[in-house]
N, C-alpha and C positions, 0 to 999 in steps of 0.2 A: 810359467803356468802354475796356479794353486793347486796342491795336492787335496784330495777328499779329506783328510785330517787338518788342513788348515780352514777349509769351509766349515767344518762342523763347528771347530772353535769359535770362529767369528759367529756361527750361527746361535752359539750357546752365549755369546756375549750379548747379543741384541736381544735375547731372549732375557737376559738377567737384567739388562738395564730397561726393557719395558716393562716388566714385573714391578722394578724399582719405581718408575713413573706411576704405573698405575696404582700402586700403594702410596704413593705422594697425594694423587689426587683424590683418591679413595678418603685419605685421612683429612685432607683439607675440607671435602665436603662435608663430613661427619663433624669436623670442627665447625663449622660454619653454619650447620643445622644446630649444634648444641649452641651456639651463641643466638640464633635467633629464639630458638626457646627460652633462654635463658632473659632475652630482650623482653618478649612478651610477656615473661612472668613477671619481672620487675617493672616494664614500662607497658603492661597490655593496652592494645590498640582500642580505642573507642568504639563502643557498639555503634551500627549502622543508626542513623536518625530516621525517623519517620518524616515522609514529604508533608504528607497533609493537605494536600492541594485542595481539596473539597472544603476545608475548613471544620465545623462543627457538622455533625451528621444527623439528620431526622432521626428519632426513636424508631427503633425497628417495632412494626406493627404486628404484634402477635395478638393469635384471638385468645379468648376467656382460657385461662390455665386450671387444671385440676385442683381442687381444693381438699388438701388432706394433711392431716399432721405426721410427714415423713420424718423417717430417721435414716442415716446414711452409714454406710461403712465402706471402705475401699476394699473390693476383692478383685482387683485386677492380676494379670498373670505374674507381674512382679512385686504386688502388694503395695505399690506406690503408684500415685499419680503420674502421669508422663511429663517430660518437659517439652513443653510446646514452643513453636517460635514466639520471638518478641516482637515481629512486626508481620503482616499480613495485606495482600491489597484489599481495596474497597473499589469495586467496579462500577463505572457510571451504566446506567441503566438508558436505552432510547426511549426518549419522548417524540412522539409525532406531533408535529403541528397541524393546524387545521388544513382539512384536505375535502374540498367540493365535491370530488369525484368518488370519495371512499365510499359513501352508500350507495351509488350507482353501480359501483364494483362488486360490493358484497352483493348487493340485488342479484345481479347476474348471476354471480356463484350459486347463491342459495336456488335460484330458480331452475337452474340445471339437475338441480337434486330433486324437485317436485316443491319446492314452497313457492307461496305468492311472492310475484314480484314486488309486490307493493308493500313496504314494512311500515309497523306503527312505531313512531318516534316516544321513546318512553324519558329521554334525556338530551343532554347537548351532545352526548357521543354513544349513546346505548339505544340500539334499535332490536326490533322483534318481528319476525316472520314465521309464517304458519305454514304446515302444510295439512290439508284435510285429508288424504289418502292414508290408511293405515299405516302405522301406528300412531297417525295423528299428532305430529311432531310440532313442537315450538322450539327455534333457535332464537336466542338474545346475543347480540354480539356487540363486543366494545370495539368501535372504530379504529381507535387510537393504538390499538396494540393487538396480536394475535391471541386473542381472548374470545371465547364463547361459552356460552351453557345450552346445552339440548335437551329437554324433557318430551316424553310422550305418553301415550296412555296404552303402551303395549300389554298391559295387566288384563285389558278387555279381550285382548286378542290371544291369551294363552292358547286355547284351542291350536291354531294354526303353526305354534312352534313347537311342534312334536319330533323333528329331527335333530341329531346331535352331531358334532362336529367329527370330522374323519382323520384331520390332521390338527399338527400344533401350530403350522404357519399360518392356518386358514384367517383367525381372528386378527393377527397380526397384519397381513397382508392388507385385509379387507379396511383395517381402520388406519393404516398410514394412507392407502389410497383415497378415504373419504377427507383426510387432512390435507393432501394435495388437492382434491377437487375444489376446498374450500381456500385454497390457495393460501394455508397455513406454513409458516417457516418451520422445516422440519431437518436443517442441516444442523442446527444445534443439538439434536436429540442423541443420544450415546443408544444407539440400537442393539448393542450388545447387555445393556441395563434394562431394557425392556421386558416388562414382566406381564405374566397372564395370569387372572386367576378364574377358575371355571366354578359355575352355577347349576343349579337344576332347579328350573320353575315347575311348579307341580301346584296345582289346586290355589293358586294364588300367593303360594309361599317359595320363598328364594332360600334355598340352603346352599352350602358352599360344599364343591366335591375338588379332589385333587386330580382326577382322571376326565381327561377332556372327552373319551369315549363315549362317557355316559352323560355328559353335560350339554344343554341346551342355551346357554347363555355364557358368554365369558367377557370380562372386563381387563382392556389393557391399559397397563400403566407405563407412561413414559418421562424419562429422565434427561436433563440436560447434562450434557460433556462438562467433565470436571474441569478447573481454572487452576494452573500451576499445581496440578494433582491434588487439589482441594475439593472434595465431591461437593455437590450442591445439595441441601435437604429442603424439605417442604414441612407445612403445618400438618401433614397427615402422618410424618414418621417415616415409616419404611415405605409406604407409597408414595404419591406424588399429587400435585395438582393438575396434572395432565393424565384423563382416562377416557377410556371411549367403552360403551358396554353394546354388545351386537348380539343379534339373534344367530342360530345355527341353521345349516341346511338350505334349504330354498329360499329363507328369509335371511340369507347373510348380510344382503343390503338393507337389511331394518337397523338402522342406529337406533338403539333403545335409549340410552342416556350418554350424556357427555359432559365434561368439565375440561377447558384447556385454557390454559394461561400461560404463554410462552413469551415475554417482553425480553426483545434482545438486548443482550450484554456488549457492550462496545468493549473497544480495545482500551477506550482512555480509563485509567485505574491510578490509584495512589495508596502509598504505605500509610499504614495507622498503626500506633503502638498499641498492644495485645495484654490481657490481663494472665496472669499464669493460670496453669490449672489449679493451683491451690487458692489464688483468691477467685477464680469460678466456683470453687467446690464450696467456697465459704458462701458467695451469692447463693448457691442453691440451698445450702443450710438455712439461710437467712430468708428464704421465700422470694427470693429475688430472682426467679426463673422462671421459663415457659414450661411446665409439664403437659405433655400432650398426650400419653399415654401411660396406663396402669392396670393391670387385671389382678383381680383376687382381692383378699382382705388385709394381708399381712403388708405393712406401711414400713417396715424395717427393710431398707432397700440394700441390697448388694451391689455396688457399682462396679460392673465388669469391664466397661470401655470409656476410653474419655477419647475425644479427638475434635479437631478443628474441621470446620465445613463452612460453607456459604448459604445463606439462608434467601430462600425464594419465597414470597410472601402470597404468591399466587394471585396476585392481582397487581396493579401499577403500583410501581415504587420507584423512588429515584436512584437509588443505591442498592447495588447487591453487597450486601455487610458480612463479616464474619462471626459466626457464633461457636461456642465449645459446646459439643454434645455429650450428655451422659446416657450411658446405657447400663440397665441392671436388669435383674431378676424379676418376675413378673409383667414382663413386657413393659418395662418402664423405660421412659426415652424423655429428657428434657433439655431444654436449649437455654443457654446463658448468653448475652451479649458478649462477645469477645474484645471487642474495643474497649480501651479502658474509659471511665465514665465520663471524666472530664471534656471528651469527644464527643459528646451526645447533646445535642441543643434540647434540653429540658426545660 
């Protein structure tokens, strides 16, 4: 029968050999990692290639750009331009075909909100409905996608809009209900990004306010969900192409103005090569950019942020394509097409 001292000796031998084996395994692993590192330095793996399955892309449809003789300097946190990805996805957008029942469905939906059920046809796909009840709304809808524009004569009824909002959720709740009543697709909206701006209507003049408790008008902005952690931006910069303005109090059901354009982004996508941040900055300097925002007189812009985004045109488009966003002081915002120039059909 083994004694206690013999057991201890055997256990020490096991520990010794286990330590030796562990040290050998760690050494082999380190040597393997070093060899892989040397291989990648001497024979670097080829960069991923763009698939470009959609061929050449249509040029991005930007609105008119601000025309000023800007000069620029980089003033980011690092003092340098960021290293952006060399490839990014371009997404195909839904394009609905002819639908003989689309007008009837839209007419039924707007009629439930008090609009005349018989629309006026403006073009092949665009129709207009009216509501003669205050605030005399007009809604124009493109039946090819979830897009409409609503206007009203609410200024003529200012005397009725005397109450103020009592909570921050009133405007959000009512506006999303309105979209759902129109059967607009809201699944793609990022509710965490939804933004509300408050205004005061008095003597025919609308002024902004930061307090909902003294506002009688609110404008709710909606934003689509990011794709692969790349945000979606709009021609309106910090705001979006989807907004609804409504009255407070007893007239919370009054939609005063609205613009909504939410074309469905399909899962079908393809990678395309991107410009570097430096190349995009040179485009900006050479006035090959869409400048959508600038305040004040100082035209010497300090660039504070540079990042990749996807650009929604706010109307029917075939593809959702990436842009490089430049943000600077004096409320400066500019977009540069991110896909390299040879992949645009010019």
